C-alpha angles and dihedrals in degrees: 000000000000125000119200104222114201097181136355137175133149092283109037141020128198123195139181103243113211119229117261092035120112118236093217133009118288131206115293135029092276092061100054097096106091143136096270094048091050092049093047089060086062100034112017093196094059112133132198117246104167138350141232122209113261093252095043115093129202145063120008121178121209133185126229106221134002096274092056090046089057091048093050092043088057091051090053093043092050091047091238091139124084117213128189128189135188115222133174122211131174097243138357141183129287094251119093097219142006147136134265118211107178112148113227143200139172116274095235092196093051109035133214087022115108124206140195110253121173093188104045105012126110122242113277122180128184126177116206138192130184111239100176138358118210130178094261104019146027124221114217137193108216122195113186116204091188127039108224120160110274088355099152093043093049094044094052092046091048088055087057095255114092117196111269111263095020104137094180100055099017133043106238106078092123096049096050127068091215145353110271098230123114134173102223107162135040123178125184144130114266105246093221108030095030087223117152103248120205111179123185134189116188116239114240097206 
C-alpha cells in the first residue's frame, strides 16, 4: 500500500488520492478501505476535512489533530481555499470561459444522486475555462466556488455534456476505464504558519 504524499508537516498532510478509492469508509465490509483509513495507519490522529468522489483522483487535504481539523474546516466553510480540477467532456460551447450557477440538492428518492433545483436547491457556482479542444473531446479547467456534493459532475451534465466516464450522470461508465475528473490544484493559507500553500497533483489523463 503506497500513498503519494504531496505535502506533510506536523499540522496537515496532503495526498494524491487515486481514482476508485473512497475518501472515507462506506457502508458494508467491502467499503472500509479508503484514504482516511490508510492514512490513519501511518498517522492515527489524521482527520477528514473534505472529500473527493470515489472515482475522482487528485489532491485531498487532511488535518492532524482535532484543532487543525477545526481550523481547516473554517477555511473551507469561509471559501478561503481555491480548488481547480481538470475534466474532459465530449463537446463544449464556443466560448472559452464562463460560469455555471445551477442550484443543487440531493435527490432524496434516489441517493446519492444530486439534482438541479431552482426552488429548493442550494447555491452552487462553478467557473470553467476551455484548456484544449480536440476532435472528439474538450479539456476543461473547472474552479468550484462552492463545494456541493457531485457539483462539477452535475453542472457539466446539466450543461448537456457529462464528464467522460461518469456512470451516474452520463451513460458511458462501462466503456471508460475511469471518470476523467482530477483535482490538480489547491491554494490556501496555512492556518498555523500563514504561508501561502500551492499544492499540485499531476493529472494522469
